[in-house]
N, C-alpha and C positions, 0 to 999 in steps of 0.2 A: 220404427217411427210411430209415435203415439198420435193417432188421428182422432182421439176422443177429446171433446171440449166440455169442461164442466160449466154448466149454465147456472148463473145465479141472478135472480131478479131481486134487486135490493129495495124496490119500491121507491118511496121518496126519501132521499138521504142528502145531508149537507155535503157541499162540494168538497170542502177540505177533508172531512172524514173519509169520503170516497177516494179522494186522491191518495191519502195515506194508506188506505186499504189496497189500492192499485199498486203502490210502491212496495208494499209488503209481499204481495203475490209475485210481482216482477222480480224483486230481489231473491225470492225463494227459487225461482227458475234459474236466474243467472248464477246464483251460488252453486246450485246443483250441477250446472254445466261446467263451472270452474273445477268443482270436485271431480267430475267425470274425467276431465282432461288431466288434472294433476295426478289422480290415482289410477288412471287408465281403466276406468269403470265404464259401464254402459247402462247406467240407471236411467229409467224412463223419465222424461221431463213432462210435467203437467201443462195443460192449456186451459184457459178460462175465458168466458165471455160474461161480462157483467152488463145487465140492463139496469138503468136507474133513471129517476126523474129528480132534478135538482130544484130547490127553491131558487128564486131569482138571483143570478150570479153572472158577472162578466169575467172572462179570463183572457189574459194576454200571453201569447206565445213568446218564446225566447228571442225571436227576431222581430217582435212586434213593436209598434210605435205607440207610446202612451197617449199621444195627442189624438189617437183614434177613439179614445174614451171621452165623450163630450159632457161628462158630469163631474162635479166636484164631490169631495167626500161627503159633504152634508146633503147634497142632492141624491147621492146613492142611498144614504140612510133614509131619506124621506120616501124613497121608492121601495124600501124594504129589500134592497139588493146589496150584495157583497162583491168584492173585487179581489182577484188573485193574479199574480204573475206566476206563470207555470213553465214546465220544462218540455212542452211539446213544440212542434213546428207550427208555423202559421202566425197570424196576427191576433186581432181581438175577436171574440165571439161572445154570444149570450147563451145561457142555459136557463131553462125555467119550466114551470108547469105546462103540460100539453106538448112536451117535446120528448121523443124517445132517444135517450143517450145510450150508446153501446160502446163498451170498452173491451175489445179483444186483447187479452194478455196471453199471447201465445208464443211458443218457440217455433219460429219459421223453419228451423231445421227439421221439424216434423212434417213440413209441407213443401216449401220451396224457398230458396234463399235469394229473394228478389223483392226489394222494398217497393219498387215501381209497380210490379205485378200485384203485390199485396194491396196497395192503394187502389189500383184499378179494380180489383176483385171486390173491395169494400164498396166502391162506387157502383159496381155492377149489381151487387145484391140489393142496393137501394133502388137503382133504376128498374130492375125487374119487379120489385115489390110495387113501385108506383105504377108501372105498366098494368098491373092487375086491377088498378082502380081507373084505368083508361087515361092515365096521365102520360103525355108524351114528354120525355125529359132526356137529359144526357149530360155530357161533359162540356166544359167551356175551356177552350185551348189556353194552356198556361195557368189554369186555376183549378185547384182540387175541389172536390165536392160534386154535388148534383144540382143541375140547373134546368129551368124551364125557359124556353125561348132564347137559348144561348146564341150569341152572334146577332141578335136583333136589338132594337131599342127597348124591347120589353123584357130583357133578360132578368130573371129573378132566381135567387138561390133558395132551395128548399132543404138542402142537407149540407152542413159544414163538416169538414174533416181536418184532423190534425193528429199526428202520431209522433211517438218517440220510439226509437229502436236502439238496442245495444246488445251485442253478441247474438244478433238475430232474434232477440226477444222484444215483443212490442208492448206498448201501453198507450193510453188515451184512445181516441177512435173517432166516432161519428155522432152527430146530433141532427136528428130528423124532425122537422117541424110538422107535427100532426094536428094538434089543436092549440098551437102556440099563440100567445098574446103578442102580435107583431109590433105593438107600440113600443115595447122594450128595445127593439132594434133601432128605434129613432135616436137612441142615446149614444150610439156608436157609429163608426164607419166600419160596417161588418167586414171582417177579414182584411181590413185596410184598403178595400176596393171602393173608390168613390163612384157614385152614379149608378150603382147596381142595387136593385131592389131585393127584398126578401119575401118569401111567401110561405104558406102552410097548407097542408093537404086539405083541411076542412074548407079553407078559402077557395082553393082551386075546384073543389067538388061542389061548392055552394051549399054546404050543410053546416049546421051548428057544431056538431061533434062527430068525430070518426072513432070507431072502436079501436083503441090503442092495443088491446091484447091481440086482436085479429092482425093488426099491422106487424106486431112482433112475431107472430107465428109465420107470416109470409117472409119476413126478413130471415128467420131461422131456416126456412125451407130453401131459400136461394143461397144462403151462406153455406149450408151443408152440401149443396150440389156443387158449388164453385170450388170449395176447399176440400171436397171429398172427405168430409168428416162426419162424426156422429156427436150429438149432444147428450150429455148426461145431466139431468135436472137435479139440482142440489136443494 
């Protein structure tokens, strides 16, 4: 089993271009697995983790409700934002500057074949990262992602998650608000959940800007511990 993960930091990249790149990597792993099975081979399948920051964009999951987007096409254009319907789970979410987006494209057969455990591990990596900043956070029953004040009237989401998996290969992932412009969340009902607020790490810490590279390093540290993997920087 290959427990090495190739790490690629794509910087700022258009959502659609990144989605197509994800699909390319995802298909490469799936095709290799099909070949292994068909030809009775044992070729090693690769794993990837992409870090990226997107320009302003709203994405709607396959089970999402379009009415959770509160903007018309013209209003989207005026805000310099784009919109895509995509093939992950979950409802609507926002991506933009000041947000760390992580897309693990991994063959879970290299680690464990349990999607529920995979999602909990992604959440745990973020929870442990935020704990290092003194942020008390956790899960909200029946809702994926990472929350502050879950179960209280002050519940607010700091990290959204939505994944797709086929043949135990994953794509899409998590979006952690670090220095995000929270005003963009006012244009949607985030994740289709009414009455729940959204927050960002810099807001919770009461600072203007948090070092995003430092946050990434902490995420990688906890991810590698949880998944018992090593990262290869590309």
